[in-house]
N, C-alpha and C positions, 0 to 999 in steps of 0.2 A: 497766360493771362488773357481771358476772353474780353474783347472790347470792340467798339464800333468806331471806325475811322472814316471821316469824310475826305475824299480826294478831290481837289479842285484844280483843274488845268484845262486850258482850251485846246490842248494837243492830245488826241486819242492815243498816240504811241506812248507819250509820257505816262498817261493814266494806266495803260496796259502794263508798262514796266513796273510801276509802283504796285499795282494789283498783284502781279506775279510774286514780287518780293514779300509782300505783307501776307498774302494768302498762305504762304508756307508757315507763318506764325499763327495761323488759325484766327486772324482778325476778321470781323465782319466789315465789309467795305461798302461805302456809298459814294457815288460820283456825281460831280457837277462840272459843267464846262464854262461857266461864266459867274461873275460876281453875284448878280441878283438871285440866280438859282442856288448858289452856295448859302446866301443869307437865309433864304426860305427853308432849305433843308436843315441848316444848323438849328433854326428855331423849332422846326417840327419834329426832327429826329433826335435831337440832343446827343450828338456823337461824343465820344470820349476824347477825341483828338481830331484836329483839322490840319491836313497837309495842304498848304495853299500856295499856288503859283503866283508869282509877282507880276510878270508881264502878260496881262490879258487885255483884250480890246474892251473899250467902254468903261469898265470899272477895274482899276488895277488892284493887285493884292493888298497894297498899303491901305487903300480906301475900304476894301472889304474888311480888313482887320480892325480898322478904326470903328466901323459900324458894328461889328461883332462885339467889341469891348464896350460900346456905348449902350448896348441893349442888355438889360438886366437878365433876360432869359439866356443869353449866350455869352455873357461877359466872362464866365469862369471856365469856358471850354479852352483848353490850351491850343495854341496855334503855332505851327512850324512852317515858316516860309521856305519854299523850295524854288530856287532860281539860278539862272546862269550868271547873274550879277555877282561880282566878286569883291568890289571895292568896299571899304569900311563905311563910307557914307551911306550906302544903301543898307548895309547891315544895321547901322545905328538907327536909320529911319524906320526900318522894320521893327526893331526893338521898341522904339518910342511909340510906334502905332499900337503896341500891345502884344506883339509876337513874343513867344517864349524862346524861339531859337530860329536859326537861319542856316539851312543846308544848301550847299552849292551843287549844281548839276555838273557832271553826272554824280548822282548821290551815292556815297559810300554806304554799302549795305550794313556794315557793322555799326556805323554811326546812326543810320536811320533806325535800326531795330533797338539799339540801346537807348536812344533819345525817346523813341515812342514808348517804350516800357516805362521809363522814368516819368514822363509826363502823364501817361494814363494812370499810373499809380497815384500821382498827386491829385488828378481829377477825381478818381473814385473815392479818395479820402475826403475831398471837399464835398462831394455828393453826400457822403454819409453824414457830415456835419450839417449840411443844409437840411437833410431830412430830420435830423434831431432838432434843428432850429424851428422847422415847421411844427413839430410836435410841441415845442415850447410855446409857440404862439397859440396853439389850440388849448394849452393849459392856462392861457391868460398872461404869459410872461411878456412884458414890454421889451421889445428888441433894443439892445444897446445902441445909443446914438452913434452914427458913423463919425469917426474921428478923422482928422486930416491925415490921409494916408501918405502924403508927401512931406510930412514934417521930418526934421532931421532925425536920423536913426543912429543906433549904436552898433558898431561893428567890432568884431575880433578878427585880426589878421595874424595867421600863424605862417610866417614865411620869412625868408632872408633876402633872396635875390631882388624882389620888387618892393620890399617894405617901405623904403624911403619915398619912392615915387607914389605908391598907392596912398600912403599916409598924407602926402602933400595934396594930391588930387581930391581925396575924399574930404579932407579938412577944409579945403577952400569952399566947399558947398555947404558947410555947417554941420556935417556929420561928425560924430565922435568915433575915433578909431583907437583901439588898444592893440599893441603889437607884441607878439611873443615869438621866440625864435627856436623853440624846440617843442616836441610833442607833449612832454610831461607838463610844462608850464601852460601850454595851450589848452590841454584838457582840463587842468585845475581851474584855469580862469573861466573857461566856458561853463563848467559846472557851477561855479560860484556866482556868475553874472547872469544878466538877462539881456542877451544880445539879439538884435534883429536878424543878423546874418553873420555866419562864421566863414571867412575866406581862408582857404588852405592851399599852400603850395604843394605841387606833386612831389617835389623834392625839397626837404627842409634840412639843408646841410647834407649830412649823410643819412638822414632818416626818411622813411617812406611816408609821405603824407596820407596815403590811403589808409594806413593803420589808424591815424587820428580820425579820419572820416568814419571808419567802422566803429571806433570807440564812442564817438559822438552819438551814433545811432543806437548804441547798446545801453545808454544811460537814460533814465526817465526824464531827467532835467533838460537834456539836449535833444531828445528824440525828434521833436517837432521843429527845431531851429533850421532854417534854410542853410545849406552848405554850398558854397561856390568854390569849385576846384580850379586852380591855375595850372594849365597844362601846356606842353609843347605842341606845335602844330602837327607833327608827325607821330604823336604818341596816342593813336586812336585806341589801342588795346587797353592802356591804362585808363583812358577816359571811359570806355565801355564798362570796365570793372568798377570804376568809381560810381557811375550811374546805377549799376546793379546794387552797390552798397548803400545807396540812398542819397548820393549827391544830387542836389536839386538843380544846379546850373554850373556852367563852367565858362572860363574865358581863356583864350589862346594867346600865348606870348608871340610877339611883343604886345604889351597891353596898351590899348587905346583908351584914354581917359573917358571919352564920350561913351564908348561901348560899355566900359565898366559901370559908369553911372546909370546907364539905361538898364543894364542887367540887374544891378542891386535894387534899383527902383521897383522893378517887377517883383523881385523876391520880397521886398519889404511890404509892398501892397498886399501880396498874397498872405504873408504871415499875419499882418494886422487884421485882415478879413477873417482868417481862420481863428485867430485869437478871439475876435468878437463873437464868432459862432460858438466857440467853446464856453465863453463867459455866459452866453444866453442859455446854453444847455445846462451848465452848472447851476444857474439860478432856477431853471425849471426843475432840476432834481431837488433843489432846496425846497421849492414849493411843494413838490410831490411828497416829500418825507419830513417836512418841518411844519409845526403848528405856527400859523402866522401871528397869533396873539402873544404867545409866550416865547417864541423862538426855540422851543424844545422840539425834539423829535416827536412825530405823531404816532398814532396807533399802528399804522401800516408798517412803518419802519421798525417799531418795537417788536412786532410779531415776527418779522423776517429775521431781525438781528438776534432776537432771543433764541430762536431755534438753532441758529448757527452757533451761538455760544454754548448752548446745551450739548450739541453734538461734539464740539471740541472738548468740553469739560468732561464728558463721559470717557472720551478717549484718554484724557490725561488723568482721570481718576480724581477730579476736583469738584467740589460743590459749587453751585450757583444759587444765590438767594435773590429773591425779589420782594419788594415791599409795595403794596398797593395802598395809596393814600386817598382819602376823600375829605374835602373841606366840610367841616361841621356846619349845619344849618345854612348852607349857601343860598338856598331859596329865599331865606329871609333877607339876605343882603340885596338880592335883585328886587324883591318886593318892596323893601323899605327905602332903598337908596338908588334904585335904578340899575339898568344893565351896564351903563358906563362904569359905575362903581364896581359892579361885579367883574367887569373886565380888568379893572385895576387890581382887584384882589387876586384874580387868577394869574395875572402877569407877575405880581410880587411874590406869590406863593411859589411859582415856578422858579423865580430868581433865587429865593432863599433855599429851596431844595438843591438847586444846582451849585450854590456856593458852599455847601456843606457835605460834599461827597468827594471821593478820590477822583483823580483826573481820568482814570480808566473806568469808572462807574458810569452808568447811563441814566439820565432822567428823561422821561417822556410824558407827554400829556396823553392820557389814555382815552379821554373823552369827557365832555362836560366839566365837572369839578374834580375828576379823578386823575391822579398822577401815579406813575410807576417808577420805582427806582430799581435798577438791575445791578446787583453787587457780585461780580465774579469772585470766585475763590473765597466766599464767605460762608461759614457754617451758621447754625441756628443762633448760637450765642453772639457771634460777631454781628450777624444781621440784626439781632435785637438791639444791640448797643447802637448800631448805626441808625436804625429806625427811630430810636428814642432821641438821638441827637437831632435828627431831622424834624421830629415832632416839636421839640423844644425851640428849634431855630424859627419855625413858623410862628409859634405862639409868643415868642419873646418880646416883640415890639408891635404895637398897634400899626395898622396899615392905613396910610392917608388915602382917602378916596375922593377928596374934593379940594378945590382951590382955597376954600375957606378954612382949611386946617382940620376938618373933621377926620377922625381916625377910628378904625374898627379893630377890636381885638378878634383875631381869627385863629381858630384851632383846626387841627386835622386829626383824623383817626387813621390807623394803619393796620394792615394785615400782612404778615410775613409768611412766605413759603420758601422752603429750601429743597433743591433737587436732591433726591435720595438715591439709594441703591437700585430701586425699582425704576426701570426706564419708563419715562412718560413724556408725551409731547408738550410743547410750550403751552398749548391751550389748557392742559390739565393743571400745570403749575400755576397759571394765571387764575384758574378757577379756584384752586385751593387758597390762594392769597385773597381772592374776593370773598370766600366764605369766612376766612379769618377776619377780614375787614368788617363784614356784616356782624360778627360776634363782638368786635370792638365797639361798634355803634350801639349794639344791644346792651352792652355793659355800661353805657353812659357817655361815650364819645371822649375825645381828647386823650386817647390812649392807644397802645399797640398790642395786638394779640398775634401769637405765632401759631401756625399750623404745623404739626409734626408730620414726618414722612414715615410710612405711607398713611394715607387717610388724613383726616382732620382731627387731631387731638389737641384741644384748645387749653392753653394755660389759664388758670384763674389768676387774675391780677392780685398782687400782694400775698400770694400763697407762701412764698419763702423769700429769702434774701435775693437769690439770683433773679427771681421772677418779678421783683419790684422794678427791674429794668424795663419791663414792658408795660408797666402800669402808668397811670397818669401821675405827673409829678406832684 
């Protein structure tokens, strides 16, 4: 995993030792020997991880960490404090200042590499979501307001040995904790719930907690949930394996309540930030592929999705039909009643079309007053029946276009095209539907015409009993 690490220590020997260990993992290394230099390099170089000494003259590591986390440019760079201090008070102070972990000198190489990999992986994932958020802003998406990141959270604890104590300590701070005492119940609860953090004991009775950690990472519903592993002090091998599996943090027994709260606070804040980035990205996708007026998919999404459907349908040997609709005399609506009334008509036509298709059919606004219905696994006869049902649904009830109760009778014309044995791209299928739509308008509007495959062989309305399905009612 290629990444850049900033080493901060006022002792050149300590820096040299860390450089030697990390260079073997092919990391790119940057060094600073005091707090101000570290802050400047963090802002200018944007490293993936900072290994920060605590005891430095002038500005100690705690203050450097607080300033890093207070700066929006550097707030999301993970920080591991490296120090000779071993008491829990200093560990908790470091975590409260925003550090992600606390390694004691002399640093165990296995712990150093495992923790570095885990935090770098999280940082690179956050970077990706931040890039997507920047794209969202360029598309005009309003960023989701920042919520209270320290509000009470919801936790799942899958453990036996420390369950009662953790439940008491967490509940006293207002957090909600659910406890499960075996892997099966723990996984089922995690998949069904929306937890901010899942805490897992390394040993759950006779079961291996790492198995649950792996299962959480293999399911889409829990893949992004922070996992905190509860381990024994001398079990670095299991801890390293857990971090490689995707565990995001850990706590060593005997559990200190203040350290636990500091660690889960960091994880909850990170999750809520990433959730917000994902929400913004989802909204940007919605804007990119959804028509803002009708709420339907837009032309860009239709063309991409239709080609995918066609490719799959050919492989399965199944037809796909599409119907192109156009609102009759729509220009008169805008000219006589104004564009606001025209927008109301477009929105209502879109809603009526959506309400009268199967849940796996697709309705899209193609542009202007044109709509397209994509009907998977529909042959010509089935598509004609569906198109006629949609035509009648639009014309059945006048559409209110003003607060005074004015309503307009609106009709649509439709052209049907069905994918045939001859392979053709989606653009050709859309073109055939458009030609059939043109013929429907030429025949008097408020009717449906179907194009046969291959080529455009148009049915004359009212020619026989079956074909009355495609004529005006």
